Structures are given as C-alpha cells and as structure tokens.
C-alpha positions as CSV (number, residue, x, y, z in Angstrom):
1,X,-89.6,-17.4,95.0
2,X,-89.4,-13.6,95.0
3,X,-93.2,-13.4,95.1
4,X,-93.2,-15.8,98.0
5,X,-90.7,-13.7,99.9
6,X,-92.7,-10.5,99.3
7,X,-95.9,-12.2,100.5
8,X,-94.2,-13.5,103.7
9,X,-92.7,-10.0,104.3
10,X,-96.1,-8.4,103.9
11,X,-97.7,-11.0,106.2
12,X,-95.2,-10.6,109.1
13,X,-95.2,-6.8,108.7
14,X,-98.9,-7.0,109.2
15,X,-98.4,-8.9,112.4
16,X,-95.9,-6.3,113.8
17,X,-97.1,-4.4,116.7
18,X,-97.4,-0.6,116.0
19,X,-94.9,1.6,117.7
20,X,-96.3,3.4,120.8
21,X,-97.2,7.0,120.1
22,X,-97.0,9.9,122.5
23,X,-97.9,13.6,122.3
24,X,-95.5,16.3,123.6
25,X,-97.7,19.3,124.4
26,X,-96.0,22.7,124.9
27,X,-98.8,25.3,125.1
28,X,-98.5,28.1,127.6
29,X,-101.1,30.6,128.6
30,X,-100.3,34.3,129.3
31,X,-97.4,34.7,131.6
32,X,-93.9,33.3,132.0
33,X,-92.8,30.8,129.3
34,X,-89.7,28.7,129.9
35,X,-86.9,28.8,127.3
36,X,-86.2,25.1,128.0
37,X,-89.2,23.9,125.8
38,X,-87.3,23.5,122.5
39,X,-84.6,21.5,124.3
40,X,-87.2,19.4,126.1
41,X,-88.9,18.6,122.8
42,X,-85.6,17.6,121.2
43,X,-84.9,15.4,124.2
44,X,-88.2,13.5,123.9
45,X,-87.8,13.2,120.2
46,X,-84.3,11.7,120.8
47,X,-85.8,9.3,123.4
48,X,-88.4,8.3,120.9
49,X,-85.9,7.6,118.2
50,X,-83.7,5.6,120.6
51,X,-86.6,3.6,122.0
52,X,-88.8,3.2,118.9
53,X,-91.6,5.5,120.0
54,X,-93.5,7.8,117.7
55,X,-93.3,11.4,119.1
56,X,-95.8,14.1,118.0
57,X,-95.4,17.7,119.1
58,X,-98.0,20.4,119.3
59,X,-98.9,23.6,121.1
60,X,-102.4,23.7,119.5
61,X,-105.2,22.9,122.0
62,X,-107.3,21.6,119.1
63,X,-105.5,18.3,119.4
64,X,-107.7,17.7,122.5
65,X,-110.5,15.8,120.8
66,X,-111.4,12.2,121.9
67,X,-110.9,10.6,118.5
68,X,-107.4,12.2,118.2
69,X,-106.3,11.5,121.7
70,X,-107.2,7.8,121.4
71,X,-104.1,7.1,119.4
72,X,-101.7,8.2,122.1
73,X,-100.3,6.0,124.8
74,X,-99.2,9.1,126.8
75,X,-99.5,12.8,126.8
76,X,-96.4,14.7,127.9
77,X,-96.9,18.3,129.2
78,X,-93.4,19.8,129.4
79,X,-93.1,23.2,131.2
80,X,-96.6,24.1,130.4
81,X,-97.9,27.0,132.5
82,X,-101.2,28.7,133.2
83,X,-104.3,28.0,131.0
84,X,-103.4,25.6,128.1
85,X,-106.8,24.7,126.8
86,X,-109.0,27.0,124.6
87,X,-112.4,25.5,125.4
88,X,-114.1,23.5,128.1
89,X,-114.8,20.8,125.4
90,X,-111.1,20.3,125.1
91,X,-110.8,20.0,128.9
92,X,-113.5,17.4,128.9
93,X,-111.8,15.5,126.1
94,X,-108.5,15.5,128.1
95,X,-110.4,14.3,131.2
96,X,-112.2,11.5,129.4
97,X,-108.8,10.4,127.9
98,X,-107.4,10.0,131.4
99,X,-110.6,8.2,132.6
100,X,-110.3,5.9,129.6
101,X,-106.9,4.7,130.8
102,X,-104.6,7.4,129.3
103,X,-101.1,8.1,130.5
104,X,-99.8,11.5,131.6
105,X,-96.2,12.7,132.1
106,X,-95.7,16.2,133.6
107,X,-92.4,18.1,133.6
108,X,-91.2,21.0,135.7
109,X,-93.8,23.9,135.6
110,X,-96.6,21.5,134.7
111,X,-97.7,22.2,138.4
112,X,-98.5,25.7,137.4
113,X,-100.9,24.6,134.6
114,X,-104.7,25.1,134.7
115,X,-104.5,26.7,138.2
116,X,-108.3,27.2,138.3
117,X,-109.3,23.7,137.4
118,X,-109.5,21.6,140.5
119,X,-109.7,18.2,138.8
120,X,-106.5,19.0,136.8
121,X,-104.7,20.1,139.9
122,X,-105.6,16.8,141.6
123,X,-104.4,14.9,138.5
124,X,-101.0,16.6,138.6
125,X,-100.8,16.2,142.3
126,X,-100.4,19.8,143.5
127,X,-100.5,23.3,142.2
128,X,-97.5,25.6,142.1
129,X,-97.0,28.1,144.9
130,X,-93.3,29.2,144.7
131,X,-89.8,28.1,143.9
132,X,-86.4,29.0,145.5
133,X,-83.9,30.7,143.3
134,X,-81.9,28.6,140.9
135,X,-79.1,27.0,142.8
136,X,-77.4,23.6,143.5
137,X,-79.3,21.5,146.0
138,X,-80.0,17.9,146.8
139,X,-82.8,15.6,145.6
140,X,-83.2,12.3,147.4
141,X,-84.5,9.1,145.9
142,X,-86.8,7.5,148.5
143,X,-88.3,4.8,146.2
144,X,-85.3,3.2,144.5
145,X,-87.3,0.0,143.9
146,X,-89.9,1.8,141.8
147,X,-89.6,1.0,138.1
148,X,-89.3,4.7,137.2
149,X,-86.3,5.1,139.5
150,X,-84.1,2.7,137.6
151,X,-80.5,4.1,137.4
152,X,-81.7,7.4,139.0
153,X,-79.2,8.6,141.7
154,X,-80.1,8.0,145.3
155,X,-78.8,11.4,146.2
156,X,-78.7,13.8,143.3
157,X,-77.2,17.2,143.6
158,X,-78.0,19.4,140.7
159,X,-78.7,23.0,139.8
160,X,-82.4,23.6,139.5
161,X,-85.4,25.4,141.0
162,X,-86.7,23.8,144.2
163,X,-90.4,23.8,143.5
164,X,-93.1,24.1,146.2
165,X,-96.8,23.4,145.8
166,X,-100.1,23.8,147.6
167,X,-103.2,21.7,147.5
168,X,-101.1,18.6,147.5
169,X,-103.3,15.7,146.5
170,X,-103.3,12.8,149.1
171,X,-103.2,10.1,146.4
172,X,-99.7,10.7,145.1
173,X,-96.8,8.3,145.8
174,X,-93.7,10.4,146.3
175,X,-90.6,9.0,144.6
176,X,-88.0,11.8,145.2
177,X,-87.9,14.7,147.6
178,X,-86.1,18.0,147.8
179,X,-83.7,18.1,150.8
180,X,-84.5,21.6,152.0
181,X,-81.5,21.6,154.3
182,X,-79.3,21.6,151.2
183,X,-80.6,25.0,150.0
184,X,-78.3,28.0,150.6
185,X,-80.4,29.4,153.4
186,X,-80.8,32.9,151.9
187,X,-84.5,32.5,151.4
188,X,-85.1,30.4,154.6
189,X,-88.2,32.4,155.6
190,X,-89.9,31.8,152.3
191,X,-88.8,28.2,152.2
192,X,-90.4,27.6,155.6
193,X,-93.5,29.4,154.6
194,X,-94.1,27.4,151.4
195,X,-93.0,24.1,152.9
196,X,-96.3,24.3,154.9
197,X,-96.9,21.1,156.9
198,X,-93.8,19.5,155.4
199,X,-90.6,19.8,157.5
200,X,-87.2,19.4,156.0
201,X,-88.3,17.8,152.8
202,X,-90.8,18.5,150.0
203,X,-92.1,16.2,147.2
204,X,-90.1,16.6,144.0
205,X,-91.1,13.6,141.8
206,X,-94.2,11.4,142.2
207,X,-96.7,9.1,140.5
208,X,-100.3,8.1,141.0
209,X,-103.1,6.2,139.4
210,X,-105.8,8.8,139.1
211,X,-109.4,8.4,137.9
212,X,-108.5,5.5,135.5
213,X,-105.3,7.0,134.2
214,X,-101.6,6.8,135.1
215,X,-99.6,9.9,136.1
216,X,-95.9,10.6,136.6
217,X,-94.6,14.1,137.4
218,X,-91.2,15.6,137.9
219,X,-90.7,19.2,139.1
220,X,-87.1,19.1,137.9
221,X,-85.8,20.5,134.6
222,X,-85.7,24.3,134.7
223,X,-82.5,24.8,132.7
224,X,-82.4,23.9,129.1
225,X,-79.0,22.3,129.5
226,X,-80.7,19.6,131.6
227,X,-82.2,18.1,128.5
228,X,-78.7,17.2,127.1
229,X,-77.6,15.6,130.4
230,X,-77.7,11.8,130.2
231,X,-78.7,11.5,133.9
232,X,-81.7,13.8,133.4
233,X,-82.5,12.2,130.1
234,X,-82.6,8.8,131.9
235,X,-84.8,10.3,134.6
236,X,-87.4,11.4,131.9
237,X,-87.1,8.2,130.0
238,X,-87.7,6.0,133.1
239,X,-90.8,8.1,134.0
240,X,-92.2,7.8,130.4
241,X,-91.4,4.1,130.1
242,X,-93.2,3.5,133.4
243,X,-96.3,5.2,132.1
244,X,-96.2,3.4,128.8
245,X,-95.8,0.1,130.6
246,X,-98.7,0.9,132.8
247,X,-101.2,1.6,130.0
248,X,-103.5,-0.9,128.3
249,X,-104.9,1.3,125.6
250,X,-107.7,3.8,125.6
251,X,-111.2,2.6,126.4
252,X,-113.7,5.4,126.4
253,X,-116.4,3.1,127.7
254,X,-114.7,3.5,131.0
255,X,-114.9,7.3,130.9
256,X,-117.7,8.6,133.1
257,X,-117.5,12.4,133.0
258,X,-120.0,14.5,131.0
259,X,-118.5,17.8,132.2
260,X,-114.9,18.8,132.7
261,X,-115.5,20.3,136.1
262,X,-117.3,17.4,137.8
263,X,-116.0,16.2,141.1
264,X,-113.8,13.1,141.3
265,X,-115.7,9.8,141.1
266,X,-115.0,7.0,143.6
267,X,-113.4,3.9,142.2
C-alpha cells in the first residue's frame, strides 16, 4: 500500500504544472542609481512567495541569452537606468525573447533605460525627459475595467516623482495619468515644457502588445517605502499578473530579428 501511495504521488507530481518563473533585472549603467532597488526586489520576492511564482534576481547582463530567457514568463526591469546590456548580442537576445511572446514589466526609471536604442524605447513606450520634484500629487485611473487595474484607486494621491517622457510611442494604452494640476506649481514652467503636446495630464501607467510581446509599465515607485505599501504592492502585482496571464510561452520560431537595431516589423 505504501508503495502504491508513493507511485501515485510521483505520478500526480509529474502532472503538476510548473510554477511561473520571472526574472527581476536591476542593472544600471553609469549615472544615478535608485536606492529603492533592494526594496523593490524584496517586494517582488514577497509577491512571488504569496502567489506561487519563482523569482530570480540578477544584475548580470550575461543572463540575456536566448536559451536562458526561454524559461521566464516575464522580465521585470525595476528602476533600471541608462545602458543595461554589455553587448549587442545580449540586446538581440532580449529583442528575440519579446518577439517570441515574452512578457515585460517596467518600473519607475525604466523609461530612462537604453536611451540610445530606438526599438527598446518603443517597447517601453517613451524615453525619460524630466521629473518634477518629489511631492504629493494625484494619479487618476482612467481604465478601471482593465485587468491590471483591479483594486487600484480611481484617484490616487501619493508622494512620488511625476515623470515626463519624450518619443511617446503611439501604440501604448494609457491606464493611469498624472494630474498635472495637482502639482504644487513651483515648477510650472518646466512642467509645461515637458508636458509637450499633452495638456493637464500625462501618461503614468500603460500597457501594450509590442512586436509579439506583452508590456506593462508604471512610472511610479521612486521612494523605497512604496514597496512596503500594500496599495503599491497590489499595483505591481496586478501589472505582473496581467502580463503572466497574457503570455503563452516563448516560441522563438516567431522571432524575426537578426540584428538588435532593426526597425519594427509590421504585424
């Protein structure tokens, strides 16, 4: 009987679906490095434990090899900044992962990452131009029915950096926006300058399907204390969960690029 039980246990264990696996990537190039990164890593590790997700963490660009990336349901770039790849071969591996159906979650200064790589900037949705000083301001949820907005406040006043970007990619779906009227007004000239063609509001959180992959980005999360806040933790979890639910595994037969810097291909 004991042997039978062990055999049945082994059989059903073999049928169990492996836990989703994600990579939290924290590399920064020369320049400013956020002190929130350890807190963000701990936050994602906690979310993984709570939601039965395997969470790997690295700041080594050598992880960007096709065979290695294939095991990940999502790549999370949290407060990365400037150049985060060591070689163009690594950039190509990242690009082909996305084209193969990979998931991407970007947090806070991710919009300042790889500022000289046009394809990456389109993937992220914009490239950083400036932020207002750290202060309380309002972020408005304009897509409450979107899955990643579950239990996210409709009007969320928090202390953060109000991020602005340039080269905004037309394909993004904005989910939350900065209410520029809620800023303290002391930098109004710079706010108006960096708001560009936007008036009164600026994208804060967005998603898109891009070149075969699935992307979710939040510009929020400057202060390390955010990552212990249950409201912000839920914000990150809902974004990650949406990306995980959107993916169907990595299929490199769908990847088309042979160079990292090719133009986008039409779907």
